C-alpha angles and dihedrals in degrees: 000000000000091000089054091049092050092047091049092049092050092052092048092051090047092051098047099036110108113236121221124251098023135131127231130205128178123214125208121279117287123214121206120183114181133188120198137187115198121192110203115216126187115309113355096322118121148172117225134197122178143172128203134184108198115203129195130205135192097063126117089256093057115221112020132189102226101187147326113252128198125182138176134185149169128204128188121198115211091188139338091291110034132054140152138194151149136250135193120200129185131186127195119198143147128244141157123260131217092355096300130137095236118103118224130195117243135183130207123196128198119188114186141184118200144172128207135204119200125192139149133240104196106304093344128095113227117192137179122200119192115185141174119202136173118217117214103193121195099182123111113280091004122147123212110235140172120234137187125209140194122196126189120190136173125195145154133211114226115190114213105180109286090351129069131199126210114192108191140180121195138176124192126189120194129187137178116249106243118193096168137000127202116243091236094056122096112254107260126227121264092241120031101191136020134184127193111191134184121184145161116219117204117199109200095176138341086271102047138036137153132205126202111197146173129207144177111220116194130190113201111211136179113190135157111292119242120209135194126229092279091055092252114145111244103171145353127042120093106351132171113206110199126197121187112213134193117195144175124203121199117191133189117192122206118193124218107251091017095264121112112241134180116275142144110252124202122228116269090262091075 
C-alpha cells in the first residue's frame, strides 16, 4: 500500500510541477452538463449510461454546443478494495472537411478497460484508477491512438440528516502510448493531458444525487517553435493549453429488484 501511495504521489507531483521555458494559453470557459442513469446490481457492481452536451464560450458566436457525448460502462467489485470494468464513449460533432464551408457529421469512439483500487485514510476515501483506452477518431486529419490514464481522488461522505454531502478532489493524468518515435518528430511531453477537479456531491436520496464541479483541463504540447524577424519565439515549443470548466452531473440510481439496498456508490466521475 505504501509503495502505491509513494508512486501515486510521485506521478501527481510530476504532473502538476511547472516546467521551465514553456508557454501558457487559456481558452474560454467550458460548460459540461451531464445526465446519468446508474443501475445498481448486487454488491457494489453497477451498469452506467450517460449523456453530456459540452458547451464552449469565448468565441465570436457566443455559447456553442461542441458535441453530443454518450457513454456506457460496467464495473465489477471483487472485494472492498479491488474492482475492474469497461467503458465505451462516443462523441458526435460537426466540422468542415478539406477547407470547405460544408459541415459534416463525425463520430469518435473510445473503448476503455480499467482497474480501481479503493482504500481509506482515516475518514477519507482514497482511490486510484488506472485505465487504457483506444481512441477511434472520425474527424478530418485525426489519428487513432491509444492512451493510458491514472486518476487519484480523495473524498469524504458527510451525513446531514436525510441528505449527504461528498466533497471531493481529483487529479487525472493521461498520456499517449508511444512504442516508437521518428527521429524527425519533436519529443513529446511525458503527460499529454491533465485534469484537476473539485466538486461537491449532494445525495438527496438513495435514488437521486447531483454534483456541481469545477475543473482545470490542461493539454501539454511540444511543437516546432516559430520565431519573428528578431529571433524572438512567438509560438510553438513547449505549450500548456488550459481550459477552465464548470459542470453539473445529475444522477438517477435504479436498483435491481426495485428495492433500495445498502451499497457503496462511486462519485459521478466514475
